[in-house]
Each structure stands twice: as C-alpha cells, then as structure tokens.
N, C-alpha and C positions, 0 to 999 in steps of 0.2 A: 578560702570561708566565708567572703559576701555573697559566692553562690549558694548557699545552702538555703539561704534566705531567702529567693527568687520564687518558689513556688508557695509557700504559704503567705508569704509577703501577698504577690499579687490575685492569690484565694478569697482571704479576708478583706484585703482594702479594693479589689474593685467587684464586689459582690455588691454591697450598697450602694454602689457607683450605677453598676448596671441595672440593680433593679429599681432605683430610683433619681438614673441619671436626668430625669427632665427635669426634676425639682431642684440641681444644680449650677448655681451656676459665678462658679471660681471658686479658688484655692479655700478660701475659708468654711466653706460648706466642705468639701472633700475633707480635709483638719479635723472638720467634728468628728465626721466618721467614722476618723481611724481610732482606733482603739490602742488604746495607752501602752499596752504591752508592746506593743511592733516600736514602741522609741523611735516617734516621729516627732521631728522639732520643728518648727519654722513659726511663723505669724498670723497672729487671728485677724478680723477685724477689729480697727480702732487703735492697732500696735500694738494692744497684748503678747507676750510672748507666753511659749509653754515650750516645759525640756521634760523627759521621759526621764526616769531612774538608770534606763539602759539605753543610750542611745545605740540606733542603729539607721544609718542611714536612708533610705528609701531608695538613694542613686545609687546604692554602694554594688546593684547586681549589676548596672550595664556600664560601669567605665572599660571594663577589659573589654567591650563590642565598641566602644566609641571611637572613634579616629580622632584620638587628640595628639597622637603621640608625633615626636619631628619629624621620626620619619613619611609622615604622611605628606606627600608634594605638594598638595594646597594650603594654601595660609586660609582658605576660606572656608575651605572644608572641616581645618583643626577650628577656627574661632566659633564656625555654625554650634560645633560639638559642644563645644566648649559652654555658648549660650544654653544649648537645651539641659546641660546637667545641673548647669545653674537652675535653672526654671525649673526641672525636676525637683531640686533638690527643696524649693519655696510650693513644691505642688502644685504650679502653675496648672491650670486643666490641660493645656494645648501636647504640655512637655509628658502627662502623663498619659495624656491620648499615643503620641509616639509611643512611649515605653511599651503600652498595650500594645500597641501593634509593632512593635520592635520583633527579632527575632532573639530567644533569648538560652540559656547553655541548655546545652544539645541533653536530649533521654534516649533512651535505648542505643548507646553510642555504644556497647560491646556486643549487641546485634546485629550493627550493620547501618545502625540509622544516623547516615551522615549531613542532610538537610536541615536545614530549619528557615525558614520561609518568612517566616512571622504569618502576620494576618493583611493578606494580600488588599483585599476589599476595603478592609478598614485603614490600611494606610493610604490608599489613593481618596477616599474620602476626607481624609487627615491633610494630603494635602492643598484639598483644597482653599481649606482655612487657614491654615501658615502662610508666615509673612515671607517675603520673597524671597530677604536676606538666605531661609534656611529650605533652599530649594534644593544643593548639592545633597544633605543630609537626607532629605523626606525621600529622594531619588534613590536613597540607597536601599530606604528602608523595602521599597518593590522590586527590586531587582532579585534575578536568580541566585542563586544559591549564599544570599546575605550573607549566610555564616557557614563557613564550610569546617569539617573537624575531617582529621585523619589521626593516624596513631604509630607514633615515629618509634622503630626498635628500643631507641636508647631515651628518649626523650617522655615518653608514653604520650596521652593524647595531645594535641596538638591544634588550637582554634586559628581559622584563622577567615579576616573578610573580605570577600571577592567581589567588586563592585564591576561587573564590562559595562561598559556605557551605553553597549548596543541594547543590553535588557533593562535599563533602565527606564519605568514610567511613570506618568505624571499624569495626575489627576486633570489638569486642562488640556489634555491633547490625549488620555486614554483611560481614566475613571467613567465611572458612568451620570459623571454632570460634566460632562465634557464636552464640547460643542461636534459636530460631526465633520471629521475630515476633510480635505476637499475633494471631490469625486476628479480620480484621474484618466489619462488620455485612455488608458489600458482598459478601466474599470467601462467608459463610458462607449466603447467597443466592444469587449464581450457583454454588456450590461444589452445594447442595442442588438448584435448579434442572440442572443440568447431570447428577446420581446418577436423578433421577426421569427426563429421557427415556432417560439409557442402559439402566435398569431394562423402560420400556415395549418401548424397542426389542429388548431380550436378551430380555423377553418374548411381544412379537409373534414372534420371530423363531424360539423355539424351539418355541411351538406352532404354528409355518407347517414347519419341518423334523420335527417329528412327524407330520403329517396329511402330509406327500410320502412317508416312511420308513413307516408302517403301514397308512395307508386310499390313497385313488386322487385324494390331492390336496386343497387346497382346492376346496371348492365355490363356484361361479363364485357374482359380487356381489349377486345379485338372489335368490340362494338360501341365504344364508348370516344366521346370527343376529343380534339387533340385538349383543350383544358380539362375538360374531365379527367382524363387521365390522370396530369400532373395533381390535380387538385385532391383525388382518393388517393395519392401515395403517401397525401399526410397527415390521413382520416387514425385518428388512435382506436379507434373504434375496430377497424376493419385489419389495422396490425396488429393489434392485441389478441385476435382470436387467431391470428397466423401465428403467435409469437407461444398461446398455450393449447394451442388445438394437439393431438397426440398425431405421430407421424406412422400414416400406414401404409407407405413405400415400404418396398423387399431389399431395401440398402440393407448389405449383410453387419456393415460395421455402423448399423444407427446405435447401436448399444454404447459407441463411445461415448455420446451424450451423459449414460448415468456414469463412466467413467468421469467424464470432465467435471461431473457437479459433486460429488464424492472427492476427488482432486482439487478442487477449489475453496473447498469445507476445510482437507486438513491445511491447506495454505494461508485460507483467512487465520485458522488457528496461531499458524506458525509465525505471521505478524502479528497478534495481537500480543502474542508473547513477546516477541523484539522488542514490540513497542514499551509493552509495562515496563520489562527489563531493564529500558533503557530509561524511563524515567526517574522518579524519586521513590524509594521501597522506604517502606518503615523496619520492614522484618528482613533486609539483607541477608542475615544471619541463617534464616531458614529457606531462605533460596540458595544460600551455598551448600545447605548440607546435599541439595538435590545431585549434585555433580558426581557425588559419592554413591551416590545411590542408581541400581542397575536398573531400577523398575521406570526412571526416566529418558535411558539410553532412546527410545523411540521420539522423542522429544525431539534431543537432542542431535539426533540423525538425521530430524526431519528434511531441513532441508535440501534432499536429492529427491522430494517427491515433486522439483518445480522438474524434473525429467522426465516425469511422464507425460506432461504436456510438450516436450520435446521429441518424445516419441510417437507421442498421440498424430500430432502436425506433421512428422515426414511419413509417416504410415499412410496418412490421406491424399498425402502431397501426390504420391507415389502410384497408391491405388486408383487411386481419379482419374489420373492421367493417363495409364495406361488404358483402363477403361474407357477415354471419352476415344485414346487415339486409335481404338480399336472400332468406332463407330464412324470418327471421322476422317481418319489420317493426317495428311498434313495438314487439315486444317485448323491444326490448334496453333497460335501464335503466343510466342512469348511477350511479347509487347503489351496486348491485351491482359493476359493473366496478371502482370505487373502492375498495369494501372488499374486496372480491375481489384486489384489487392488493396492498393494504396487506398483504393476510394471506401473500399469498403472498413478500413480499419480508420481513415485517418481522422474524420471529421466527429465521430464521440471520441476518440481519441482528444484530438487537439479542444475538443471543448471544456474536457475536465482539468488538461494544461490552464487553458487561461481561466477560471474556477481558482487553481492555485494560485494565478501568477497576480490574481486583481481583488478578486471576494472574498477570497476564504479567511486574508489576518480581518474581515468583519466581523466574522460569524461568535466569538466568543472570546475571551483574556483569560489571562491568569498569571503568573508569577514567573512561569517558565514559558510562558506564551512567545516571547521574544525568540526564544532561540530552538523552537522546534517548528513554529508555522510560517512567522517572520521569518526567518532562515529559510525557508522550502519555497517560499513565495517572492522571494528576493532571489533564489536559484530560477526558478520556471521563468520571473519573467527578463531577468538575463540569457536564460540559455535553453529557451521555447522550439527555437529554428533546431538543435539537434534532435529534440523528439521528432519534428518535424519532417527530417530527415531522416529518421532512423539511424541513426551513427552516434548516439548518446552510450554505446555502452564502449565507445573507443574517444570520442570530443568531450573534454572535460567532464571527466569522469568523477572526478573531486565535488565537481559544481553539478551533478544531475538533478535535473528536477523529476520528482513523483521516485521513491526509491523502485517500485515495482517496471518503472519505465525500462529498466535494462532489457527485460525481458522481450518484450513488443522488437526492439531495435534487432539484439541476436539474432527472431526468429523472421523475421526478413529477410537479414542478411542471409540465415540460411536457406531462405525459400527463393529468395536469387540466385543462390549457387545450385541447389536442389531439382529446382522447376530443368533447365536443360539437361540433366543427368536423368531423369524420369523423361523425357522427352526421347533422350539417346537411346534406354533405356530399349524402351517402344519400338524405336527404328531399328536399332543393331543392340540386338539382348544381347550379345556373349562380351562385347565392348565396351558396350553402358555398365556392366554388371561387373562388368573387372574394374573399371574406373571409380563405381561407384565403392569397390573394396580399397580400393586405393585412398579414399576419400577419408575411409572410416580408418583404416591403420594407421595416418599424418595426424588424425583427429584424435585417436590415441597415444601416440608418441607424444604430443605436443606437450601436453601436458604432465606428462613424466621429463622431458628435457627440462623443461623449465621450473618445476619444481626442486628436481636437483640440482640444477645450476644457481638460483638466488636463494636456496635452504628455506623456501616456504613451506608455509602451513599444510597438509594434506589435506585439510577439512577448514571449512570454514566454523572455525568457534564462536560455541553461543555463549560469549560472557559476559556479566553486562557491562562492563566498561566499554566490549566492544559494539554494541548496540546500542549505545547510547550514543553513537554518531559512527554511523556505519561507514560512512562516506571518509572517515578521518582513517580508517582501517586500510590497511593498504592489503592485508590478506582478500576483505572483500573486492577492492578494484582490481585486482591482481589474479586474483585466483577464482571468484565467483561470479564475474560479471561479463568480463571478455568470451567473445562469438566462440574464439579457437577453445578457450577451457569447458565451453557447453556441446560443441559440436557432434562427438561420437553418437550422444542417445539420437540425435536426431536422421543421422546414418542410419541407425540401426532397426529406427522405425522407417526409414525408408526399405531397409531390407524385408522386414518384415510387411507392408505393401505389397512387395513384387511377389514374397511366397506365396501369399493372399490370393493376390489376383492368377496368377501359375496354375496355382493346386484347385481352384476354381475353374481356370479355365479347362485342364485335363481330369478334370473333375478326381484328384486326390482324395484317398479317404485315409483316416488314421485309425489303427486297431485301438483296442482298450486299455491291452498294457503301455504304450507308448505314450495316451493320453492318460495314465498315470505317473507316470515316469518322470512325465514334459512338467504334471504340474506340482511333484516334489520341487525336482529341477528349479524350476520358476519361485515356490516359495525361499529355497535356499538361494537364491541367488539375489532375492530383493531384502533376505531379511540379513545376509551374510554381510553390505556397506554398511547396516546400521548399528547391527551388533560391534562389529570391526572401530566404527567410531569413536565409539566407550573408553577402546584404549587410549586413546590421546586426551580425553581428560581425565584421566590417571595421574596422582601424583607421584608415582614412582614409574612415568614413560620419561624416556629421556632421547629427543632429538637423533634420529635418523635417520640422513638423505635419501639412503636408498628406497629402504622401507617406505618411507612418505613417499617419494616421487613411482612408487608402485601402485602404493594406495590412490593417490590421487588419481592414477591413470585408471585404475580399473573397477573403481567404484562407482563410475557412472554407465559404466559397460556393464556390470554386473545387474544394476539395477533394471539398464533399459532392457537389456536382454529378457530379466525376468518378466517387465511390463510386457516386451512386443509374444513373448510364446502365450501370454495372458491374450493378447488380442487376437494370437491366431486359436489359441484354443475355442476357442467364445463364438468362431466361425466357423464350427464344425459340428459333427452331434455329439460333442462330450462340451457341451458348456453345462452342462448341470445345474449346481446352486447361481453359479456365477452368474450362467447368463440369466437366470431370473432377477438376481439380485443388479446387478447393472444394466442391464434389458427391459427392467420394468419404467413401463411406458408414462408412468406418471411424474418422472425425472426427466422427461424430454424436453418440457417446457424451462422445465429452471437448465438445463443444459443448454440450451440457448442464451440463457441471461449471462454463463460464465463471463463473456467480455467484460459487459459491462461493469458486473460484481468486482469480478478481476479490479478495472478501473477505480473502482470508488470506494473500497471497501480499505486502503491504505489510508485516504483521505479521513474518514472518520474518528478511525482509530486515531490518529493523529490527534487529531483536535479534540479527542475524550483525554489523552494522556497530558496535550497542552493547556489546558483548563483545568488543570488538579490542583488544588490549594492547598492540599498538605501532602506528603508523601505517602503512598498508595501500601495498603495493607494485602500482602501476596498470599494467598491462599488456593487451593483446589477447587474449592466450590467458586469462588471469587473468581478465577480466571474461567472456569466451565460456562458462569454467567455471563461473563465478559463475551466470550467466543458466539455464544447463542447470540443475542444481542448484535452481535457485530454482524453474523453470519445471514439473520433476517433484514437488518435493516440495509444492508446491502445490496440484496436481492432484492429490495424494494424501491432502493432509490435506482438500482442497476434498470428495475423493470421500466421507471419511470424517464432515466433516462434513453433507453431505447428505443421510448415512442419517441422522443423529441426530432433524435440525429441518428438511430443504427435502422432501425424500422423502415423510415421513409428512404435513404440512402438506398436499401437494398429493393425497393418499389420503385425508383426511381430509377435503377440499373437495369430494372426486366422492360420498363418503360420505353428506356433507350436502346434496350437488344431489342425488342420486336417492330421497335421503329426501322434502326436498322436492317433488320430482318426483311421485313416487307421494302423497304425502299430498293436493296438488293435483288427481291424479287421481280420487280415494275420492269429496275431497269435489262433483267434476263429477258422479260414476256419480250420488250421493246428489242431488244439484242435479236431473238429470234424471228422476232418480226421481218427485220430490215432484212435478214438470210433469206427470206422466203420460206420459210416452214411456218404450217397452218397449227401444228399443236407443239409446245416448247418442251423441250427434254433437258429439260437443265437438272443438275444436280441437286440433290438434297442440300439446303442450306448446312452450314458447321455446327450451328446451334436453334435448332427447328423449335424449340422450348425453352422455359428457365432449367428445367431439369436436364436438358442435352449439354448446358453450358459449363463446361468443367468449372470456369471458376465460381459460377454460380454455385452450382451443386457442394463446391467445396467451404464459400466462403458461409452461404443461407444455410443449407442442411447439416453438415458434420462441423462448420466454425471450427478449418483446420488451423488458424492460429490458434487458438486458445482450448 
C-alpha cells in the first residue's frame, strides 16, 4: 500500500524543489513547499509542529528497499540505513536527495523491465556531500542493479537488493568531482607508445607534404636514401592514398574486398544486438516476442556469418601460395610466411588490447560501467599475453580479452596448419589434396562427436541471459570459440582456392545450366542453416543428441560450401549481378579497412552500453540507427588506427624486403666475380617486387586474415 504513494509523492514534492532548488536552504523550506494533502509531518522553524488529517509518512515508500533487516550482516550498513530513514522522515535535505537518487518500485515489471538503477549522476554528486558514516549506504545507490526484480511462480513478484562490492562507485574516486586517478605503469607504457607512433606519423607526413609542395614529390623507393625510406613509411598522406585508391590489378579475387566489407557490416550488426540484449532493457517483453517470429530467423541464425571470413581466408591462402609457388618453386619459406603474418597482424591488434587494458576505463562512466568496461579492462590487463601468442581461444577462455579476439586466434592457428598443406598441394598435388580432404573430414566429425558426447547445444543461442555475459556461457566457450569447432569452413575455403587455381590454369569453362544450378544450390546451402536454426528456438523443440550433433556438424559445412561456390562462380564469366555488387571498386578501400574496423567496433559498442544511465528501449528503428552509427564510427576510427599502426608496418615490410633483395643481388654478383664470370647469371630473386611476395600479396592486397 505504501508503494502506491511513491509516484504522486515524488512528482508533487520534488517539482517545486527542482524549480526553486537554489532558494532552498533546509528542511523547513522543504516542508513549507509540501502541500497538506500529502499528510507530511515534521518540524518547522522555531520548533513549531504541524500535522495533517491523513498522515502518510514521506519515507513510507523506501523501507522495503532499505537494508535494515537483521539478516543484513553489516551493523554499520543497518545503522546508516536507519539514520537515513530517520532523516528522511524529518525531510532533511541530504536524505531527500538520497531518496530522490535511489531506485524506486520498478515499473513495467510485467513487460520485462527488471532493473532500476536510480539516478547514477545524482547519487555520485550526493555522495560528495554526505557524512563519512553514510558511505556504505551511499555506495549502494550507485551500484549495478540496486533493485532487482524476479517473478516467482508461487509468490509472484520478488524484489531484492544486490550490491556487488566490485560495482560500487564513489564520488571521491569515480564521480565528476573526483580527482584524477593515479596513472598506472601500464597507462604510461601504452600512452608513451602511442605518443611515439603519433610523432613518427606526424614527422613522416610533414616530410611527405613538404616534398610534394616544394619539390617534385618523393622519389621512388629505389631512389630514396636509407633514412628517407623509413621516414616515408609513416606518412599518413601516402598511406592514406594507398588505402583509398581503387585497385586496378588483374587479380581474380579482388572482389573479395566487397565480400569482406558487406560481411563485416553484418558482424557489426550482430555484435550490436549482442551488446544491446546483454545490457539493461526496458521492454524485454517486446524483445522476447521476436523469438517466436519467423521473420527474425535471419538475426538468430546470424552467427554463422563469421564462417564467411574463415572460408575467404582459406581460399586466399591456397590460391595465392599455389600461384606464387608456380613462379618461384621452392623459394617460398614457411618461416618467412609465419613471421610476415605475425608482424602484419600484431601491432594494430596489441595497440587495441593496450587501450582496453589501460585507457578505456577513463573514457566514460555509468551504473553498469564496472561490470562491463572495468571487467573487460581487467581481463585484458591479466591475459594480454594470450592474445599476443594467439592462444586465447584455448587458454583462459573464460577470461578472454576482447570478445571478438577469438577469431584472430583461430585464424592464426588455421593459417599455421593450412600453409604447409597448401605448399604440399603445390609440390605433390594428389597427396596434398588427399591430406586436405582428410583434415576436412576430421574437422566435420569433431563437432558431431563432441556435441553428441557432451549434450551441447547445436547452435549458440542468442538469448538475453546468454549474451549478457558471453564468457560465462559454456555453450559459447565450448562450441563457438574453439578452433577445432570452426576449422571445417577454413578447409573448404582451401579447396575452393585450389579449384579456382586449377581451373584457371587449365582454362576450364562452366556451362550456363551448371551456373544456374550452382547458384540455386548455393542459395539453398546458405539459407538452410539459418532457417534450420529457428527450430532450436521453438518452445516445442525437445533436445535430441543425434539431431543436435548432425546440425552442429553440417550447418557450418553447408554455409561455407555455399560461400565457396559463390566465390568460385564470381571468378567465371557467370558472375552476373553478384559480380557487380561485390566487385564494385568503390568498396575496395573499405574492404582494406575491415581488419581495423573489426578490432575497434566492439569497444565502441561496449562503451556505449556500459555508459547507459537507464534501461534501453529496444525497437527496430533504434537498432538500425545504432548499427549505422556503429558502422560509420568503426570505419572512421579504423582508418585512423590503420594510419597509425597498420599501414606503416606494411610500408616497413616493403622497405625491409627491398633491402634484403638488394643485398642478395649484391652478394650474388660478388660470388659471380669470384668464380670468374663476367656476366652474372643469377636466378631471379624469390620476391622481385612487393606483389611477387606471397606474404605481401596475401596480407596487403587481399587481407586474407579477415
């Protein structure tokens, strides 16, 4: 009964306080503003008393949520709560402010609104003015999910107060008036590295612009001095031109830049849905209705889109290595491939990890900031080394740094396995293809066996309680993240790359009926797994280990097979409309930025959700708006980070490679002179240009890693 007075009481009482708050100086003024109909009683100035005819205490709405029960373990917490209720009854200003900032009786309970966090900013500002003795209760106001609500089948709505010590925030350390926190050693290291890189980019860009403005531009690479070569590697102007230029090469797989761009847009959309559903939501009842709606099946089955990148990566690896082996035979070194790939991926990757671990917690704040950002930062600070070694999909999976980083770990591990298989196919085609087929069969069997034995879910279910903390979900860490569960699409991609290479070498053509049938089968193979996933969201579905294991094994094969056929068809004369769509050269620059956009987009989304002050209202319009903003900001920030870390590394690789080749040529000439030959007859170097280097072509032109 007391709770029914909460809303009108606050509206009538606090409106004059908010309008004339600057003129109030104590409880006497507050009481004077309270209308008699509220039934308030208290003390006026000079000791005079007043009483209304229908007394209803102002504090009557709060006791159910105040920790004064004998079951509360902390004596200080109980005494502070009792003091607060006493002062609230007397309409003391700080107690009224505390009541105003506190969470109240939840609204929209039957529509799924189960979080009332109060007014975060007001609670922090209030703590700044409170007495020291009230700190424990004041901390509780700013905590995550101060008032939680659940509906019990027997007892109906059940309310509880949950205050996690890790999620408590104080005005003297977290509020707007708090002094800046001490700078940690990690922040100094990361900040120094960023400053050094920024100064190098500034220096290289200034030199480049100066040479272009006052001279005839920068000389060609082979005419530059030693220092000039390295300075130009950091020119944001030159690197930006390389990123934004339209590729005019005759590489038959250039259209994959478009495939990567459209695919990363879908992944950004999927992660936005994950983070939004995992945060506080006002209308969860509306969201739950979607699970029974067939039209959202493409969103629920969306996680399979990630396998597109595994298929592309395997295809490019096999096609490019086969092509380069045909040019240079045995001069391709696996060790060089591995080193180039590690150097290519790691600087930008670890720069983002460093931001997560050190500087990200300082960006914003919010009632769920500790449970979102601070937790993620702590994971990165403790486990960054697993990211550096690309083993985070196996080691410390439950404490993984960066939600999306499992992909890089799996892709690197599959690259290490796939590269020698591709070279074996080049040297001994029959044996190599047989080995690749064996790996593909094993990769398809493993999900079946593990799902059947452990009774795992056949898909990763996109439920609100699951995505709220993905790493706490055994389904996510056991079926979605491990490399052995994602390997089949990679090996299918390698088969596609091998077929494309063989058919182009033998000039195999495809008939029109074959193309039409292939496109139909491709479409069915891609839509089938998505439509099939809807079955597992149905309330009538009962778990069956056989059907679950079959689906877990085949749905990735089916999707990757459809993608693989599409890639192959787009290299033929029957690319049709799809070739124009994916091969549109305007999206090539965006395709080059998919790696950097992939690394930064989850951080942007996490900051947005972590800084929420109130539950989010979910709608199709709001989600579309958020996705468009995420995509735009991810590519803008990705472009900036690419100019700082990714593009300079590529340029440095080119400079170091050219220097290495020049030294080899000089050594060969000296050797020829020693044996008395007037004209050196040295074989062509293994990588005569940047585009002859398989590691370079793969990573710069195609971004096979993503």
